C-alpha positions as CSV (number, residue, x, y, z in Angstrom):
1,M,-3.1,-18.0,-36.0
2,G,-5.9,-15.4,-36.3
3,V,-8.4,-17.8,-34.8
4,W,-6.3,-18.2,-31.6
5,I,-6.0,-14.5,-31.3
6,T,-9.7,-14.1,-31.6
7,L,-10.3,-16.8,-29.0
8,V,-7.9,-15.3,-26.5
9,L,-9.4,-11.8,-27.0
10,A,-12.9,-13.3,-26.6
11,L,-11.9,-14.9,-23.3
12,I,-10.3,-11.7,-22.0
13,A,-13.4,-9.7,-23.0
14,W,-15.6,-12.2,-21.2
15,G,-14.2,-10.7,-18.0
16,P,-16.0,-10.5,-14.7
17,E,-19.1,-12.4,-15.5
18,R,-17.5,-15.7,-16.6
19,A,-18.6,-18.9,-14.8
20,W,-16.2,-21.8,-15.2
21,G,-16.5,-23.2,-11.7
22,D,-19.0,-25.1,-9.7
23,A,-20.4,-23.1,-6.7
24,G,-21.5,-26.4,-5.0
25,A,-18.0,-27.8,-5.0
26,G,-16.7,-24.4,-4.0
27,A,-18.9,-24.3,-0.9
28,I,-17.2,-27.5,0.4
29,L,-13.8,-25.8,-0.1
30,Y,-15.0,-22.6,1.5
31,Q,-16.1,-24.5,4.6
32,S,-12.7,-26.1,5.1
33,R,-10.4,-23.3,4.0
34,C,-12.1,-19.9,4.3
35,I,-15.0,-19.9,6.8
36,S,-12.7,-19.3,9.8
37,C,-11.8,-15.8,8.5
38,H,-14.5,-14.9,6.0
39,G,-17.4,-16.3,8.1
40,T,-20.4,-18.5,7.3
41,Q,-22.2,-15.6,5.7
42,G,-19.2,-14.3,3.8
43,N,-19.3,-11.1,5.8
44,G,-15.7,-11.3,7.0
45,K,-16.7,-12.0,10.6
46,G,-15.4,-15.5,11.0
47,P,-14.0,-16.5,14.5
48,A,-10.4,-16.1,13.3
49,A,-11.0,-12.7,11.8
50,T,-10.5,-10.9,15.1
51,G,-7.3,-9.0,15.1
52,I,-6.5,-9.6,11.4
53,S,-5.4,-6.4,9.7
54,P,-6.6,-5.6,7.2
55,S,-9.9,-7.3,8.1
56,P,-11.2,-9.9,5.6
57,P,-13.6,-8.3,3.1
58,D,-17.3,-8.5,3.4
59,F,-18.5,-10.3,0.3
60,T,-22.1,-9.3,1.0
61,D,-21.3,-5.6,0.7
62,P,-22.2,-4.3,-2.8
63,S,-19.3,-1.8,-2.5
64,F,-16.8,-4.7,-2.3
65,W,-17.9,-5.8,-5.8
66,K,-17.5,-2.4,-7.5
67,G,-14.6,-2.8,-9.9
68,V,-13.6,-6.3,-8.7
69,T,-13.1,-8.7,-11.5
70,D,-12.9,-12.5,-11.5
71,S,-9.3,-12.2,-12.6
72,Y,-8.4,-10.1,-9.5
73,L,-10.2,-12.6,-7.2
74,L,-8.5,-15.6,-8.9
75,H,-5.2,-13.8,-8.3
76,V,-5.9,-13.2,-4.6
77,I,-7.2,-16.8,-4.0
78,T,-4.2,-18.2,-5.8
79,N,-1.4,-15.9,-4.4
80,G,-2.9,-14.5,-1.2
81,L,-3.1,-10.9,-0.1
82,G,-1.9,-9.4,3.1
83,P,-2.6,-11.9,5.9
84,M,-4.6,-14.2,3.6
85,P,-2.5,-17.2,2.4
86,G,-2.5,-18.1,-1.3
87,W,-4.0,-21.4,-2.2
88,G,-2.3,-21.9,-5.5
89,A,0.2,-24.4,-4.2
90,T,-2.5,-26.4,-2.4
91,L,-5.6,-26.2,-4.6
92,S,-6.0,-27.1,-8.3
93,P,-7.0,-24.4,-10.8
94,L,-10.4,-26.1,-10.9
95,D,-10.8,-25.9,-7.1
96,I,-9.9,-22.2,-7.2
97,D,-12.5,-21.6,-10.0
98,N,-15.0,-23.5,-7.8
99,L,-14.2,-21.4,-4.8
100,L,-14.6,-18.2,-6.8
101,E,-18.0,-19.3,-8.0
102,Y,-19.1,-19.9,-4.4
103,I,-17.7,-16.6,-3.2
104,K,-19.8,-14.9,-5.9
105,T,-23.0,-16.3,-4.4
106,F,-22.6,-13.8,-1.5
107,R,-22.9,-10.9,-3.9
108,K,-26.2,-9.1,-3.7
109,R,-27.5,-7.7,-6.9
């Protein structure tokens, strides 16, 4: 039992820098599911973003990434937020992980 608790705590502590997905596979999903609102550059300026309130986030803006965790982004991708639909009923957990890894490629360090 103690081993499982240690494993769970280690996974939780791994936090925002984990990488379980494949950004290449996520790019394909992004093109078909996200680009119309989030834009080709991840800046939230896709053709369908006009008139959406609140506006899609700018993944290229360093301030977006302050305090944002992988867990939060996985929750948003899965369940949606505001005008963004959730993809949890349509995409597999692996697809969602892949999408997250691709979205993180827009982050400027």
